[in-house]
C-alpha positions as CSV (number, residue, x, y, z in Angstrom):
1,M,158.3,114.8,107.3
2,T,156.3,118.0,105.6
3,K,157.2,121.3,104.8
4,S,154.9,122.1,108.0
5,Q,156.1,119.5,109.9
6,H,158.4,120.7,113.5
7,V,160.7,118.0,114.6
8,Y,162.2,117.7,118.6
9,D,164.1,115.9,119.6
10,V,164.5,115.0,122.8
11,R,168.2,113.9,124.2
12,P,169.6,112.5,127.7
13,R,172.3,115.8,128.4
14,K,175.5,114.4,128.4
15,D,176.1,115.5,132.3
16,K,173.1,112.9,133.1
17,R,170.9,115.9,134.4
18,G,167.5,115.5,132.7
19,V,167.3,116.3,128.9
20,D,167.3,118.7,125.9
21,V,164.8,119.5,123.8
22,I,166.0,121.0,120.1
23,S,164.3,122.0,117.3
24,D,165.0,124.7,114.4
25,V,161.5,126.5,116.0
26,L,162.7,127.1,119.7
27,P,163.1,130.8,119.7
28,F,166.1,129.6,121.5
29,D,168.8,127.1,121.1
30,R,167.3,124.3,123.4
31,L,165.6,123.9,126.6
32,W,166.7,122.0,129.1
33,Y,164.1,119.7,131.4
34,I,164.8,118.0,134.8
35,E,164.3,115.2,136.6
36,P,161.5,114.4,137.9
37,N,159.3,113.2,134.0
38,A,161.3,115.1,132.4
39,I,160.9,113.1,129.4
40,S,156.9,113.0,129.7
41,N,157.5,117.4,130.7
42,A,159.6,117.3,127.2
43,I,157.2,115.6,125.0
44,A,153.8,117.8,126.4
45,Y,155.9,120.7,125.7
46,A,156.6,120.1,121.8
47,K,153.1,118.7,121.1
48,F,151.7,121.9,123.1
49,R,154.4,124.7,120.8
50,S,152.7,122.8,117.4
51,P,148.7,123.2,118.0
52,V,148.3,124.3,114.7
53,T,151.1,122.4,112.7
54,H,152.1,118.3,112.8
55,A,155.0,117.6,114.8
56,A,157.7,114.4,115.4
57,I,158.5,114.5,117.6
58,R,161.9,112.1,118.5
59,V,163.4,110.7,122.1
60,Y,166.9,109.2,122.4
61,D,169.2,107.4,124.7
62,D,172.3,107.7,126.1
63,A,174.1,106.0,122.5
64,G,171.8,108.0,120.2
65,N,169.5,105.3,119.2
66,V,165.7,106.5,118.8
67,I,163.7,104.7,121.7
68,E,160.7,106.4,120.8
69,T,158.9,108.4,118.8
70,H,155.9,110.4,118.8
71,E,153.3,112.1,115.9
72,H,151.2,114.9,117.0
73,I,148.9,116.5,114.7
74,G,147.4,119.7,115.8
75,D,144.0,121.3,115.2
76,F,143.2,123.9,112.7
77,R,141.8,127.2,115.4
78,E,139.9,130.1,113.8
79,F,140.2,133.0,116.3
């Protein structure tokens, strides 16, 4: 992980009601996504939140194992 890389963890909620997105770059402690498409919506959010930097997105199962990883390299846009 580089210094400019954001890391997002997508973890199933203990109450079995969707997933939490956890990252130190979020404005709040975590985000909660509920079904349908909770995981794909969480991944899309993490990619959108890092338009200029690299993002590493890790998806976990109920046992705490990483089941998917995604790398997103944002496009530099000059305004």
